[in-house]
gemmi code that builds the backbone of each chain (N, CA, C; Angstrom):
import gemmi

chains = {
    "A": [
        ("MET", (2.359, -85.871, -55.020), (1.488, -84.697, -54.965), (0.423, -84.788, -56.059)),
        ("SER", (-0.806, -84.420, -55.704), (-1.889, -84.535, -56.684), (-1.793, -83.394, -57.706)),
        ("ARG", (-2.414, -83.640, -58.868), (-2.340, -82.688, -59.980), (-2.920, -81.334, -59.578)),
        ("ASN", (-4.118, -81.358, -59.003), (-4.775, -80.089, -58.671), (-4.001, -79.297, -57.630)),
        ("ARG", (-3.421, -80.013, -56.656), (-2.682, -79.335, -55.584), (-1.442, -78.642, -56.158)),
        ("LEU", (-0.717, -79.394, -57.009), (0.490, -78.809, -57.616), (0.127, -77.594, -58.455)),
        ("TYR", (-0.922, -77.726, -59.276), (-1.296, -76.638, -60.162), (-1.726, -75.411, -59.356)),
        ("THR", (-2.450, -75.656, -58.244), (-2.876, -74.526, -57.405), (-1.661, -73.814, -56.814)),
        ("ILE", (-0.714, -74.606, -56.281), (0.474, -74.001, -55.655), (1.261, -73.183, -56.679)),
        ("VAL", (1.484, -73.773, -57.872), (2.299, -73.073, -58.885), (1.587, -71.807, -59.373)),
        ("LEU", (0.272, -71.920, -59.606), (-0.461, -70.736, -60.080), (-0.459, -69.640, -59.016)),
        ("LEU", (-0.656, -70.029, -57.752), (-0.640, -69.038, -56.668), (0.731, -68.376, -56.560)),
        ("ALA", (1.787, -69.208, -56.657), (3.149, -68.671, -56.560), (3.414, -67.696, -57.708)),
        ("CYS", (2.980, -68.066, -58.916), (3.203, -67.186, -60.076), (2.404, -65.892, -59.924)),
        ("ALA", (1.158, -66.012, -59.420), (0.331, -64.817, -59.226), (0.980, -63.910, -58.174)),
        ("GLY", (1.462, -64.496, -57.085), (2.142, -63.727, -56.037), (3.378, -63.038, -56.581)),
        ("GLY", (4.157, -63.774, -57.380), (5.376, -63.221, -57.981), (5.055, -62.066, -58.912)),
        ("SER", (3.998, -62.226, -59.724), (3.612, -61.161, -60.660), (3.157, -59.925, -59.896)),
        ("LEU", (2.389, -60.154, -58.818), (1.914, -59.037, -57.984), (3.103, -58.286, -57.390)),
        ("TRP", (4.077, -59.054, -56.911), (5.294, -58.472, -56.332), (6.022, -57.613, -57.365)),
        ("LEU", (6.164, -58.170, -58.605), (6.855, -57.427, -59.669), (6.086, -56.156, -60.016)),
        ("TRP", (4.759, -56.259, -60.054), (3.933, -55.103, -60.394), (4.088, -54.001, -59.329)),
        ("ILE", (4.065, -54.423, -58.052), (4.216, -53.443, -56.963), (5.590, -52.773, -57.047)),
        ("GLN", (6.626, -53.581, -57.230), (7.990, -53.052, -57.301), (8.162, -52.131, -58.503)),
        ("ASN", (7.521, -52.504, -59.638), (7.620, -51.698, -60.849), (6.924, -50.349, -60.639)),
        ("SER", (5.764, -50.373, -59.948), (5.052, -49.119, -59.667), (5.920, -48.215, -58.800)),
        ("ARG", (6.557, -48.813, -57.800), (7.439, -48.029, -56.921), (8.582, -47.417, -57.725)),
        ("HIS", (9.113, -48.240, -58.663), (10.231, -47.814, -59.489), (9.801, -46.625, -60.365)),
        ("LEU", (8.574, -46.737, -60.968), (8.081, -45.674, -61.842), (7.803, -44.399, -61.065)),
        ("LEU", (7.370, -44.566, -59.805), (7.086, -43.384, -58.982), (8.351, -42.838, -58.317)),
        ("ALA", (9.486, -43.431, -58.733), (10.798, -43.013, -58.218), (10.921, -43.162, -56.710)),
        ("GLN", (10.203, -44.167, -56.161), (10.400, -44.472, -54.741), (11.425, -45.600, -54.678)),
        ("ASN", (12.675, -45.209, -54.671), (13.705, -46.226, -54.827), (14.249, -46.779, -53.512)),
        ("GLY", (13.551, -46.533, -52.421), (13.972, -47.095, -51.146), (13.958, -48.614, -51.216)),
        ("GLU", (14.867, -49.229, -50.502), (14.999, -50.681, -50.605), (13.833, -51.395, -49.915)),
        ("THR", (13.180, -52.316, -50.639), (12.139, -53.134, -50.032), (12.734, -54.515, -49.814)),
        ("ASN", (12.715, -54.963, -48.593), (13.365, -56.230, -48.305), (12.345, -57.292, -47.918)),
        ("ALA", (12.205, -58.302, -48.791), (11.239, -59.362, -48.492), (11.948, -60.622, -48.025)),
        ("CYS", (13.289, -60.566, -47.995), (14.045, -61.780, -47.666), (14.227, -61.892, -46.144)),
        ("LEU", (13.768, -63.021, -45.595), (13.871, -63.219, -44.141), (15.323, -63.254, -43.683)),
        ("ILE", (16.161, -63.948, -44.463), (17.575, -64.103, -44.086), (18.271, -62.747, -44.033)),
        ("LYS", (18.017, -61.938, -45.091), (18.687, -60.629, -45.135), (18.155, -59.709, -44.037)),
        ("THR", (16.854, -59.805, -43.766), (16.272, -58.954, -42.722), (16.847, -59.310, -41.353)),
        ("LEU", (16.999, -60.618, -41.110), (17.443, -61.063, -39.785), (18.950, -60.949, -39.585)),
        ("THR", (19.711, -61.288, -40.655), (21.162, -61.367, -40.470), (21.938, -60.253, -41.188)),
        ("GLY", (21.293, -59.644, -42.181), (22.004, -58.617, -42.961), (22.821, -59.214, -44.088)),
        ("VAL", (22.861, -60.550, -44.148), (23.607, -61.236, -45.212), (22.610, -61.660, -46.292)),
        ("PRO", (22.917, -61.389, -47.571), (21.969, -61.782, -48.620), (21.870, -63.299, -48.782)),
        ("CYS", (20.713, -63.768, -49.245), (20.530, -65.204, -49.492), (20.873, -65.508, -50.954)),
        ("PRO", (20.899, -66.786, -51.357), (21.313, -67.088, -52.742), (20.420, -66.449, -53.803)),
        ("SER", (19.164, -66.161, -53.470), (18.280, -65.620, -54.508), (18.013, -64.123, -54.357)),
        ("CYS", (18.752, -63.452, -53.459), (18.601, -62.000, -53.357), (19.077, -61.362, -54.666)),
        ("GLY", (18.379, -60.338, -55.111), (18.752, -59.673, -56.366), (17.952, -60.182, -57.549)),
        ("THR", (17.071, -61.164, -57.303), (16.282, -61.735, -58.405), (15.342, -60.696, -59.018)),
        ("THR", (14.680, -59.907, -58.164), (13.750, -58.892, -58.675), (14.501, -57.891, -59.559)),
        ("ARG", (15.649, -57.405, -59.072), (16.421, -56.427, -59.840), (16.915, -57.042, -61.152)),
        ("SER", (17.264, -58.342, -61.084), (17.708, -59.042, -62.285), (16.587, -59.105, -63.325)),
        ("ILE", (15.347, -59.381, -62.857), (14.202, -59.462, -63.781), (13.920, -58.080, -64.397)),
        ("PHE", (14.042, -57.018, -63.604), (13.816, -55.671, -64.142), (14.866, -55.318, -65.195)),
        ("GLU", (16.101, -55.774, -64.986), (17.147, -55.538, -65.992), (16.796, -56.268, -67.286)),
        ("LEU", (16.227, -57.481, -67.131), (15.809, -58.251, -68.314), (14.700, -57.525, -69.059)),
        ("PHE", (13.748, -56.957, -68.299), (12.655, -56.196, -68.925), (13.211, -55.031, -69.744)),
        ("ASP", (14.316, -54.447, -69.245), (14.930, -53.325, -69.968), (15.843, -53.799, -71.096)),
        ("GLY", (15.983, -55.119, -71.231), (16.791, -55.683, -72.314), (18.270, -55.799, -71.999)),
        ("HIS", (18.647, -55.611, -70.730), (20.067, -55.707, -70.361), (20.369, -57.104, -69.813)),
        ("VAL", (20.704, -58.032, -70.717), (20.887, -59.429, -70.306), (22.123, -59.587, -69.416)),
        ("MET", (23.224, -58.951, -69.811), (24.468, -59.101, -69.039), (24.322, -58.525, -67.628)),
        ("SER", (23.675, -57.373, -67.559), (23.457, -56.734, -66.261), (22.548, -57.609, -65.393)),
        ("SER", (21.573, -58.232, -66.046), (20.664, -59.129, -65.333), (21.431, -60.314, -64.746)),
        ("LEU", (22.340, -60.863, -65.562), (23.152, -61.999, -65.079), (24.040, -61.577, -63.920)),
        ("GLN", (24.497, -60.315, -63.980), (25.372, -59.834, -62.898), (24.611, -59.642, -61.592)),
        ("TRP", (23.350, -59.209, -61.688), (22.549, -59.065, -60.459), (22.333, -60.436, -59.828)),
        ("ASN", (21.740, -61.347, -60.597), (21.556, -62.719, -60.130), (21.102, -63.606, -61.293)),
        ("PRO", (21.902, -64.622, -61.643), (21.530, -65.481, -62.776), (20.197, -66.207, -62.555)),
        ("MET", (19.783, -66.311, -61.278), (18.523, -66.999, -60.997), (17.317, -66.230, -61.525)),
        ("GLY", (17.505, -64.918, -61.774), (16.406, -64.084, -62.256), (15.844, -64.607, -63.569)),
        ("ILE", (16.754, -65.009, -64.480), (16.319, -65.500, -65.795), (15.501, -66.776, -65.614)),
        ("MET", (16.008, -67.660, -64.705), (15.319, -68.926, -64.453), (13.914, -68.666, -63.893)),
        ("VAL", (13.849, -67.757, -62.911), (12.554, -67.460, -62.274), (11.581, -66.869, -63.299)),
        ("LEU", (12.082, -65.947, -64.138), (11.197, -65.318, -65.133), (10.681, -66.368, -66.126)),
        ("LEU", (11.574, -67.271, -66.563), (11.154, -68.326, -67.498), (10.067, -69.192, -66.868)),
        ("ILE", (10.272, -69.581, -65.593), (9.276, -70.418, -64.902), (7.956, -69.652, -64.771)),
        ("MET", (8.079, -68.346, -64.427), (6.861, -67.548, -64.220), (6.081, -67.337, -65.509)),
        ("VAL", (6.773, -67.378, -66.649), (6.086, -67.173, -67.926), (5.550, -68.500, -68.468)),
        ("ILE", (6.395, -69.534, -68.414), (6.023, -70.801, -69.064), (4.991, -71.602, -68.256)),
        ("SER", (5.222, -71.719, -66.923), (4.370, -72.647, -66.166), (2.872, -72.291, -66.157)),
        ("PRO", (2.466, -70.998, -65.988), (1.014, -70.739, -66.014), (0.378, -71.106, -67.355)),
        ("VAL", (1.091, -70.811, -68.467), (0.553, -71.135, -69.796), (0.396, -72.644, -69.934)),
        ("TRP", (1.439, -73.366, -69.522), (1.442, -74.829, -69.603), (0.287, -75.407, -68.762)),
        ("ILE", (0.140, -74.885, -67.537), (-0.910, -75.391, -66.640), (-2.297, -75.097, -67.200)),
        ("LEU", (-2.480, -73.881, -67.719), (-3.796, -73.533, -68.271), (-4.125, -74.412, -69.477)),
        ("LEU", (-3.112, -74.694, -70.303), (-3.328, -75.589, -71.445), (-3.716, -76.987, -70.958)),
        ("ASP", (-3.004, -77.447, -69.913), (-3.309, -78.759, -69.322), (-4.740, -78.812, -68.808)),
        ("LEU", (-5.147, -77.719, -68.128), (-6.502, -77.679, -67.560), (-7.556, -77.664, -68.669)),
        ("LEU", (-7.264, -76.908, -69.737), (-8.217, -76.836, -70.849), (-8.331, -78.175, -71.579)),
        ("LEU", (-7.182, -78.818, -71.786), (-7.163, -80.072, -72.550), (-7.341, -81.308, -71.651)),
        ("ARG", (-7.516, -81.048, -70.340), (-7.682, -82.131, -69.342), (-6.541, -83.145, -69.412)),
        ("LYS", (-5.326, -82.618, -69.424), (-4.129, -83.472, -69.434), (-3.359, -83.269, -68.137)),
        ("ASP", (-2.257, -84.016, -67.976), (-1.429, -83.809, -66.784), (0.059, -83.793, -67.162)),
        ("SER", (0.355, -83.207, -68.338), (1.738, -83.219, -68.824), (2.667, -82.422, -67.897)),
        ("PHE", (2.179, -81.316, -67.312), (3.023, -80.517, -66.413), (3.379, -81.326, -65.162)),
        ("LEU", (2.386, -82.034, -64.622), (2.617, -82.852, -63.426), (3.651, -83.941, -63.719)),
        ("ARG", (3.522, -84.591, -64.894), (4.468, -85.664, -65.232), (5.872, -85.108, -65.411)),
        ("CYS", (5.974, -83.948, -66.051), (7.283, -83.318, -66.254), (7.886, -82.913, -64.908)),
        ("TYR", (7.042, -82.366, -64.025), (7.484, -81.949, -62.680), (8.015, -83.159, -61.909)),
        ("SER", (7.263, -84.275, -61.959), (7.675, -85.481, -61.218), (8.997, -86.022, -61.755)),
        ("ARG", (9.135, -85.989, -63.097), (10.377, -86.487, -63.702), (11.554, -85.591, -63.293)),
        ("ALA", (11.336, -84.289, -63.345), (12.406, -83.338, -62.975), (12.785, -83.522, -61.500)),
        ("GLU", (11.769, -83.756, -60.659), (12.011, -83.937, -59.228), (12.884, -85.176, -58.987)),
        ("LYS", (12.572, -86.269, -59.702), (13.352, -87.507, -59.548), (14.791, -87.304, -59.993)),
        ("GLN", (14.948, -86.586, -61.115), (16.308, -86.364, -61.631), (17.112, -85.489, -60.678)),
        ("LEU", (16.443, -84.495, -60.094), (17.137, -83.602, -59.159), (17.568, -84.332, -57.896)),
        ("GLN", (16.874, -85.439, -57.585), (17.204, -86.173, -56.364), (18.426, -87.078, -56.548)),
        ("SER", (18.821, -87.336, -57.807), (20.019, -88.165, -58.007), (21.248, -87.332, -57.669)),
        ("LYS", (22.209, -87.970, -57.004), (23.336, -87.183, -56.470), (24.191, -86.541, -57.562)),
        ("TRP", (24.187, -87.126, -58.779), (25.022, -86.577, -59.857), (24.493, -85.230, -60.338)),
        ("ILE", (23.209, -84.983, -60.119), (22.653, -83.672, -60.489), (22.560, -82.783, -59.245)),
        ("ALA", (22.184, -83.400, -58.114), (21.972, -82.610, -56.891), (23.270, -81.948, -56.414)),
        ("MET", (24.395, -82.693, -56.457), (25.652, -82.148, -55.937), (26.134, -80.928, -56.741)),
        ("PRO", (26.222, -81.043, -58.108), (26.632, -79.843, -58.863), (25.654, -78.681, -58.686)),
        ("ALA", (24.338, -79.000, -58.610), (23.340, -77.930, -58.446), (23.556, -77.216, -57.117)),
        ("MET", (23.832, -78.006, -56.064), (24.079, -77.421, -54.750), (25.338, -76.547, -54.786)),
        ("GLY", (26.353, -77.050, -55.508), (27.601, -76.288, -55.656), (27.341, -74.947, -56.320)),
        ("LEU", (26.505, -74.964, -57.373), (26.199, -73.717, -58.088), (25.462, -72.727, -57.174)),
        ("VAL", (24.524, -73.267, -56.359), (23.764, -72.398, -55.451), (24.710, -71.774, -54.426)),
        ("VAL", (25.630, -72.590, -53.893), (26.584, -72.070, -52.895), (27.487, -71.026, -53.539)),
        ("PHE", (27.935, -71.309, -54.780), (28.784, -70.354, -55.505), (28.038, -69.023, -55.688)),
        ("ASN", (26.754, -69.151, -56.074), (25.947, -67.942, -56.288), (25.766, -67.168, -54.977)),
        ("TRP", (25.637, -67.913, -53.896), (25.460, -67.311, -52.567), (26.710, -66.501, -52.190)),
        ("VAL", (27.891, -67.156, -52.386), (29.163, -66.473, -52.072), (29.293, -65.225, -52.940)),
        ("TRP", (28.936, -65.359, -54.212), (29.014, -64.228, -55.152), (28.105, -63.093, -54.679)),
        ("ASN", (26.870, -63.459, -54.253), (25.927, -62.460, -53.745), (26.490, -61.716, -52.544)),
        ("ILE", (27.143, -62.481, -51.652), (27.717, -61.854, -50.453), (28.852, -60.915, -50.852)),
        ("CYS", (29.688, -61.377, -51.813), (30.804, -60.533, -52.286), (30.290, -59.256, -52.947)),
        ("LYS", (29.155, -59.387, -53.690), (28.594, -58.215, -54.373), (27.945, -57.253, -53.365)),
        ("GLY", (27.652, -57.787, -52.166), (27.015, -56.967, -51.148), (25.606, -56.543, -51.517)),
        ("LEU", (24.806, -57.489, -52.029), (23.421, -57.175, -52.455), (22.559, -56.739, -51.282)),
    ],
    "B": [
        ("MET", (-3.203, -108.957, -36.008), (-2.012, -108.873, -35.160), (-2.432, -108.753, -33.695)),
        ("GLU", (-1.538, -109.145, -32.796), (-1.876, -109.089, -31.359), (-2.141, -107.644, -30.924)),
        ("LEU", (-3.128, -107.524, -30.041), (-3.490, -106.182, -29.557), (-2.342, -105.505, -28.819)),
        ("GLN", (-1.578, -106.324, -28.102), (-0.458, -105.773, -27.307), (0.579, -105.092, -28.222)),
        ("LYS", (0.874, -105.780, -29.335), (1.846, -105.242, -30.289), (1.299, -103.969, -30.927)),
        ("VAL", (0.023, -104.008, -31.266), (-0.606, -102.857, -31.920), (-0.539, -101.634, -31.005)),
        ("ASP", (-0.904, -101.849, -29.732), (-0.902, -100.719, -28.793), (0.514, -100.208, -28.543)),
        ("LEU", (1.472, -101.134, -28.548), (2.874, -100.719, -28.393), (3.287, -99.824, -29.565)),
        ("PHE", (2.899, -100.234, -30.764), (3.232, -99.443, -31.958), (2.582, -98.063, -31.878)),
        ("ILE", (1.309, -98.050, -31.492), (0.586, -96.769, -31.413), (1.249, -95.847, -30.374)),
        ("MET", (1.602, -96.443, -29.221), (2.200, -95.619, -28.150), (3.538, -95.019, -28.571)),
        ("THR", (4.358, -95.845, -29.231), (5.703, -95.354, -29.575), (5.708, -94.456, -30.812)),
        ("ASN", (4.711, -94.617, -31.683), (4.754, -93.884, -32.951), (3.644, -92.852, -33.133)),
        ("ALA", (2.878, -92.590, -32.081), (1.717, -91.685, -32.214), (2.122, -90.311, -32.736)),
        ("LYS", (3.294, -89.815, -32.326), (3.693, -88.452, -32.713), (3.995, -88.316, -34.214)),
        ("PHE", (4.188, -89.466, -34.878), (4.503, -89.401, -36.310), (3.260, -89.263, -37.187)),
        ("PHE", (2.069, -89.419, -36.592), (0.848, -89.397, -37.398), (-0.140, -88.358, -36.883)),
        ("GLU", (-1.088, -87.984, -37.741), (-2.159, -87.072, -37.328), (-3.037, -87.801, -36.310)),
        ("ALA", (-3.527, -87.078, -35.313), (-4.323, -87.705, -34.247), (-5.565, -88.391, -34.822)),
        ("HIS", (-6.183, -87.760, -35.836), (-7.417, -88.348, -36.371), (-7.164, -89.591, -37.240)),
        ("HIS", (-5.893, -89.878, -37.535), (-5.585, -91.096, -38.302), (-5.316, -92.300, -37.395)),
        ("LEU", (-5.083, -92.019, -36.102), (-4.626, -93.095, -35.214), (-5.648, -94.236, -35.103)),
        ("GLY", (-6.923, -93.886, -35.047), (-7.966, -94.919, -34.960), (-7.935, -95.840, -36.164)),
        ("TRP", (-7.804, -95.233, -37.345), (-7.757, -96.020, -38.592), (-6.489, -96.887, -38.618)),
        ("ILE", (-5.364, -96.306, -38.181), (-4.100, -97.049, -38.172), (-4.234, -98.260, -37.250)),
        ("ARG", (-4.860, -98.056, -36.091), (-5.024, -99.150, -35.122), (-5.854, -100.285, -35.740)),
        ("GLU", (-6.941, -99.901, -36.389), (-7.800, -100.919, -37.040), (-7.013, -101.700, -38.093)),
        ("GLN", (-6.250, -100.968, -38.907), (-5.470, -101.613, -39.967), (-4.431, -102.565, -39.386)),
        ("LEU", (-3.815, -102.132, -38.275), (-2.780, -102.968, -37.658), (-3.390, -104.251, -37.085)),
        ("ILE", (-4.583, -104.126, -36.513), (-5.241, -105.318, -35.947), (-5.526, -106.332, -37.058)),
        ("GLN", (-5.937, -105.809, -38.210), (-6.254, -106.703, -39.340), (-5.000, -107.181, -40.083)),
        ("MET", (-3.878, -106.496, -39.854), (-2.660, -106.782, -40.628), (-2.076, -108.154, -40.311)),
        ("ASP", (-1.451, -108.736, -41.339), (-0.808, -110.030, -41.159), (0.477, -109.853, -40.351)),
        ("ASP", (0.791, -110.843, -39.503), (1.990, -110.762, -38.656), (3.287, -110.675, -39.468)),
        ("SER", (3.264, -111.193, -40.687), (4.483, -111.217, -41.505), (4.951, -109.800, -41.877)),
        ("LYS", (4.035, -108.820, -41.815), (4.410, -107.448, -42.189), (5.023, -106.672, -41.022)),
        ("TRP", (4.928, -107.224, -39.821), (5.394, -106.527, -38.612), (6.882, -106.135, -38.666)),
        ("PRO", (7.792, -107.092, -39.048), (9.215, -106.690, -39.093), (9.464, -105.532, -40.059)),
        ("THR", (8.798, -105.555, -41.222), (8.988, -104.467, -42.202), (8.514, -103.142, -41.617)),
        ("LEU", (7.374, -103.189, -40.941), (6.829, -101.971, -40.340), (7.756, -101.428, -39.262)),
        ("GLN", (8.334, -102.342, -38.488), (9.244, -101.941, -37.412), (10.495, -101.272, -37.957)),
        ("MET", (10.902, -101.695, -39.164), (12.151, -101.170, -39.741), (11.977, -99.795, -40.391)),
        ("GLN", (10.734, -99.368, -40.595), (10.504, -98.085, -41.278), (11.013, -96.928, -40.430)),
        ("GLN", (11.650, -95.972, -41.092), (12.113, -94.789, -40.371), (11.151, -93.650, -40.661)),
        ("PHE", (10.251, -93.416, -39.718), (9.284, -92.338, -39.906), (9.955, -90.992, -39.652)),
        ("LYS", (9.441, -89.967, -40.337), (10.034, -88.622, -40.223), (9.497, -87.940, -38.972)),
        ("ASP", (10.411, -87.386, -38.167), (9.990, -86.736, -36.923), (9.528, -85.294, -37.215)),
        ("PRO", (8.234, -84.997, -37.042), (7.722, -83.656, -37.368), (8.443, -82.535, -36.615)),
        ("THR", (8.891, -82.804, -35.361), (9.550, -81.749, -34.577), (10.877, -81.346, -35.226)),
        ("THR", (11.623, -82.340, -35.718), (12.888, -82.052, -36.396), (12.640, -81.148, -37.601)),
        ("TYR", (11.563, -81.463, -38.333), (11.261, -80.681, -39.533), (10.861, -79.257, -39.179)),
        ("LEU", (10.185, -79.104, -38.022), (9.815, -77.749, -37.594), (11.077, -76.926, -37.308)),
        ("ILE", (12.048, -77.556, -36.636), (13.300, -76.844, -36.314), (14.029, -76.453, -37.610)),
        ("VAL", (14.101, -77.425, -38.548), (14.769, -77.155, -39.826), (14.039, -76.038, -40.573)),
        ("SER", (12.696, -76.067, -40.513), (11.905, -75.051, -41.207), (12.139, -73.660, -40.612)),
        ("LEU", (12.257, -73.609, -39.291), (12.494, -72.316, -38.638), (13.863, -71.758, -39.018)),
        ("LEU", (14.855, -72.663, -39.109), (16.230, -72.210, -39.359), (16.545, -72.047, -40.848)),
        ("GLY", (16.104, -73.017, -41.654), (16.511, -72.985, -43.071), (15.346, -72.994, -44.029)),
        ("GLY", (14.169, -72.585, -43.546), (12.969, -72.599, -44.395), (13.084, -71.675, -45.591)),
        ("SER", (13.778, -70.556, -45.420), (13.901, -69.602, -46.533), (14.695, -70.187, -47.694)),
        ("LEU", (15.553, -71.165, -47.384), (16.351, -71.792, -48.447), (15.676, -73.060, -48.964)),
        ("GLY", (14.528, -73.399, -48.393), (13.789, -74.587, -48.856), (14.347, -75.897, -48.325)),
        ("ILE", (15.258, -75.827, -47.337), (15.915, -77.052, -46.849), (14.889, -78.040, -46.270)),
        ("ASP", (13.851, -77.496, -45.588), (12.825, -78.362, -45.009), (12.136, -79.191, -46.092)),
        ("ARG", (11.798, -78.559, -47.201), (11.118, -79.270, -48.293), (12.047, -80.263, -48.976)),
        ("PHE", (13.328, -79.888, -49.121), (14.291, -80.821, -49.713), (14.379, -82.076, -48.856)),
        ("MET", (14.469, -81.901, -47.527), (14.591, -83.039, -46.610), (13.366, -83.934, -46.659)),
        ("LEU", (12.213, -83.310, -46.859), (10.950, -84.054, -46.875), (10.769, -84.834, -48.178)),
        ("GLY", (11.589, -84.512, -49.188), (11.487, -85.191, -50.479), (10.692, -84.404, -51.499)),
        ("ASP", (10.169, -83.224, -51.102), (9.453, -82.369, -52.049), (10.469, -81.462, -52.734)),
        ("THR", (11.306, -82.047, -53.603), (12.405, -81.292, -54.206), (11.908, -80.101, -55.026)),
        ("GLY", (10.820, -80.316, -55.758), (10.282, -79.240, -56.604), (9.886, -78.022, -55.778)),
        ("LEU", (9.187, -78.268, -54.679), (8.769, -77.155, -53.819), (9.994, -76.512, -53.164)),
        ("GLY", (10.997, -77.343, -52.841), (12.242, -76.826, -52.260), (12.926, -75.865, -53.213)),
        ("VAL", (12.991, -76.261, -54.486), (13.611, -75.388, -55.492), (12.815, -74.084, -55.597)),
        ("GLY", (11.490, -74.228, -55.564), (10.616, -73.040, -55.620), (10.903, -72.083, -54.484)),
        ("LYS", (11.078, -72.628, -53.287), (11.362, -71.764, -52.128), (12.755, -71.145, -52.237)),
        ("LEU", (13.699, -71.955, -52.704), (15.084, -71.477, -52.820), (15.195, -70.324, -53.821)),
        ("LEU", (14.481, -70.464, -54.955), (14.587, -69.450, -56.010), (13.895, -68.143, -55.650)),
        ("THR", (12.981, -68.180, -54.668), (12.175, -66.983, -54.407), (12.372, -66.426, -52.990)),
        ("CYS", (13.547, -66.660, -52.392), (13.800, -66.200, -51.008), (12.704, -66.719, -50.078)),
        ("GLY", (12.347, -67.985, -50.216), (11.278, -68.555, -49.376), (9.935, -67.941, -49.718)),
        ("GLY", (9.661, -67.808, -51.018), (8.388, -67.211, -51.443), (8.213, -65.822, -50.858)),
        ("LEU", (9.275, -64.990, -51.011), (9.312, -63.615, -50.457), (9.072, -63.620, -48.946)),
        ("GLY", (9.454, -64.708, -48.316), (9.316, -64.801, -46.856), (7.953, -65.308, -46.421)),
        ("ILE", (6.954, -65.172, -47.307), (5.583, -65.544, -46.922), (5.445, -67.068, -46.874)),
        ("TRP", (5.909, -67.727, -47.933), (5.841, -69.192, -48.017), (6.629, -69.816, -46.862)),
        ("ALA", (7.795, -69.218, -46.555), (8.621, -69.739, -45.458), (7.840, -69.698, -44.146)),
        ("ILE", (7.112, -68.595, -43.922), (6.341, -68.472, -42.673), (5.150, -69.447, -42.681)),
        ("ILE", (4.485, -69.572, -43.839), (3.361, -70.529, -43.933), (3.865, -71.938, -43.618)),
        ("ASP", (5.073, -72.266, -44.129), (5.628, -73.610, -43.922), (6.004, -73.884, -42.461)),
        ("TRP", (6.224, -72.832, -41.649), (6.470, -73.080, -40.226), (5.277, -73.825, -39.624)),
        ("PHE", (4.087, -73.542, -40.181), (2.879, -74.178, -39.657), (2.492, -75.422, -40.456)),
        ("MET", (2.922, -75.472, -41.731), (2.493, -76.572, -42.605), (3.463, -77.745, -42.639)),
        ("ILE", (4.694, -77.536, -42.164), (5.697, -78.582, -42.358), (5.435, -79.811, -41.472)),
        ("MET", (4.904, -79.587, -40.262), (4.621, -80.741, -39.394), (3.489, -81.612, -39.970)),
        ("PRO", (2.353, -81.019, -40.389), (1.347, -81.855, -41.046), (1.879, -82.538, -42.309)),
        ("ALA", (2.753, -81.828, -43.059), (3.312, -82.416, -44.289), (4.168, -83.635, -43.960)),
        ("ALA", (4.962, -83.539, -42.867), (5.804, -84.675, -42.458), (4.915, -85.851, -42.042)),
        ("ARG", (3.832, -85.553, -41.312), (2.914, -86.621, -40.882), (2.223, -87.261, -42.079)),
        ("GLU", (1.932, -86.430, -43.099), (1.312, -86.958, -44.324), (2.250, -87.933, -45.021)),
        ("LYS", (3.548, -87.577, -45.056), (4.545, -88.467, -45.669), (4.616, -89.777, -44.899)),
        ("ASN", (4.556, -89.686, -43.559), (4.594, -90.899, -42.731), (3.384, -91.781, -43.013)),
        ("MET", (2.243, -91.140, -43.198), (1.011, -91.884, -43.489), (1.153, -92.611, -44.828)),
        ("ALA", (1.741, -91.921, -45.814), (1.942, -92.544, -47.130), (2.880, -93.742, -47.005)),
        ("LEU", (3.914, -93.590, -46.175), (4.872, -94.675, -45.953), (4.180, -95.868, -45.286)),
        ("PHE", (3.334, -95.560, -44.302), (2.595, -96.606, -43.590), (1.678, -97.367, -44.559)),
        ("GLN", (0.976, -96.611, -45.404), (0.078, -97.249, -46.367), (0.855, -98.076, -47.386)),
        ("ASN", (2.045, -97.599, -47.704), (2.925, -98.331, -48.614), (3.289, -99.691, -48.032)),
        ("VAL", (3.635, -99.696, -46.747), (3.989, -100.959, -46.073), (2.774, -101.885, -46.066)),
        ("LEU", (1.612, -101.343, -45.774), (0.396, -102.170, -45.717), (0.110, -102.828, -47.059)),
        ("SER", (0.326, -102.071, -48.142), (-0.066, -102.618, -49.441), (0.999, -103.463, -50.115)),
        ("TYR", (2.284, -103.185, -49.842), (3.328, -103.892, -50.605), (4.157, -104.887, -49.812)),
        ("ALA", (4.188, -104.747, -48.500), (5.109, -105.606, -47.735), (4.727, -107.075, -47.842)),
    ],
}
model = gemmi.Model(1)
for chain_id, residues in chains.items():
    chain = gemmi.Chain(chain_id)
    for i, (resn, *xyz) in enumerate(residues, 1):
        res = gemmi.Residue()
        res.name, res.seqid = resn, gemmi.SeqId(i, " ")
        for name, pos in zip(("N", "CA", "C"), xyz):
            atom = gemmi.Atom()
            atom.name, atom.element = name, gemmi.Element(name[0])
            atom.pos, atom.b_iso = gemmi.Position(*pos), 0.0
            res.add_atom(atom)
        chain.add_residue(res)
    model.add_chain(chain)
structure = gemmi.Structure()
structure.add_model(model)
structure.setup_entities()
């Protein structure tokens, strides 16, 4: 994948995620607590997907409740870290005309493809999925 | 390479590539050395239709991107419920061109390294 394409996709994804959080936060502040469902799997089947609960987990983090955030969905912390770090990293890369984010992404992608990392990671995702279903998110 | 072999390759493998690339592929094959033919024949090109089915069924979990080798994008889709469902729907339309792009890269790889 080319540098510009990756950076565009990541920046767009982060912007979309931030917009989503802002909309959800506004709804929360206006006390419109009706459930907004953006997950295709949950909408179609009624069963939560492995990343359902991420938004609620991030809001718990904003309120400083780390344990509660982990209970909603541990992926929330990961998503928030990516959403905070990657745009800054990309903007620095663009300003300094470097490609350190692309190189790090490619290295991480290669490591994730090795079965010794992919298998445990898949196990964790499945475990999280079962946990989500048990929690009835 | 012989025209007969080239046309046979184009006929059997046309669905794996973008239509506008076929002319260029044909030209390259005609100019290609015969010694590269067995390597080219052994390549397993990705079937775009299979990827469309996978994308429709498991796109929200990023399975289509994982299968295609775009692990980073797969993780991105997995962590965000398929990009809040929007990315998953966009990929229903983008996954077939993406699979053909991968096939094109594989073809160019064979041309340059075999």
